[in-house]
C-alpha positions, 0 to 999 in steps of 0.5 A: 471500531477505529477507522483510518481515512484512506486519503482518496476522495469518495472512498471512505464513504464506501468503507464505513469511514475508512480502513479498520485500524490496525489492519493490513491492506493489499493494494494490487494492480498492473503497471500504470494503474496508480498504485504508487500514487495511491500509496503516496497519497495515503501517507501524505494526506495522513500526515497533512490532514490527520496528523498521522505520521507515515513510513514508506518502504521502497523495494526495487524502486528509485528516489527519482520515481517518487520525486516525479510524482511529488512534483506533479502532485504538489505534495510537500513531502520534504517539509514532513520529512524534515520534521520527522513525521514522514520517512521514506527508505529503500531496500535492495532486493539483493539484501534479502538473499543473505538471510535464511528464510527462517530469519528473513522476517525477523530482519525485516520486522526489526528494521520496520519496528525501529523506524515506526517506533522512532517516529510513532508512525500510524500509516505504513506503505510497502511498495512493492512486496512482489520482489520479496515473493520472487526472491523467496520463490516458494509460495508457502514461505512467502505467505508465512513471511507476509503473515509475520510482517502483517502481524508485527505491524498491526501489533505496532498499531499501524494500518499498512498498504502492501503494494503488489503486482497483479498477474493477468486474470488474478488478484495478485502475483502468487495467489496467496497475498489476498488471503493474508490481508484484512482488505484488498483494493484492486486497481485495473484497466477496463475497456470503455467505448474506444479507450481504457479507463483506470478503475478501483474495486474493493475486493475484501475488507474485514468487518466492513460492509462495502459495495461489490462494484467497480469505480472509475478512478480519476488521476489528475494533478491533485492526485486520485479520486473516485468518480462514477461507478463503472 
């Protein structure tokens, strides 16, 4: 089985070498748990270390958000954007309202396919999918939409991180995302002594043996890395 490196030091060893390729991975967590940094690091390490082009789709986000992370982490994204190896584009959730539910997935897939084919992207990050679910307001249709997007991206040879928000005491916002995906990476906060620590747990990864344990996730100026098990 071909594997795609996660770009997170310490994580590949827990996943038999990385994510199955191609696959769709749900990256879920509450606000501030490191989801956007995780996605950026996946793309940046991919193009910088493994020569795998990447594509990030920002939904309900701002360019300044990414710029702050880039400056803090020292990721030279402009270099790879200029070379056409990394593309970052944005969607306004209001745009989804003009499409009927039965054609929404087709419109999104057409836009994704255009860029992915143009730059031969192997890594994709969609940050975040939660506004899609809120705009549809129907769990059955939302699940179907995620299925078609995931299927199309795998057919294009991409391993994709679908970033999603996490409701309290749940894995995802709507309770359907984790069933569509090939893998689930769960970021969270856990109380330890007199403070909270950021953690990572692999909840699901098809065709992969992995430990059912929660690990401390260190976030520094160098990005994310796994520390000790919690």
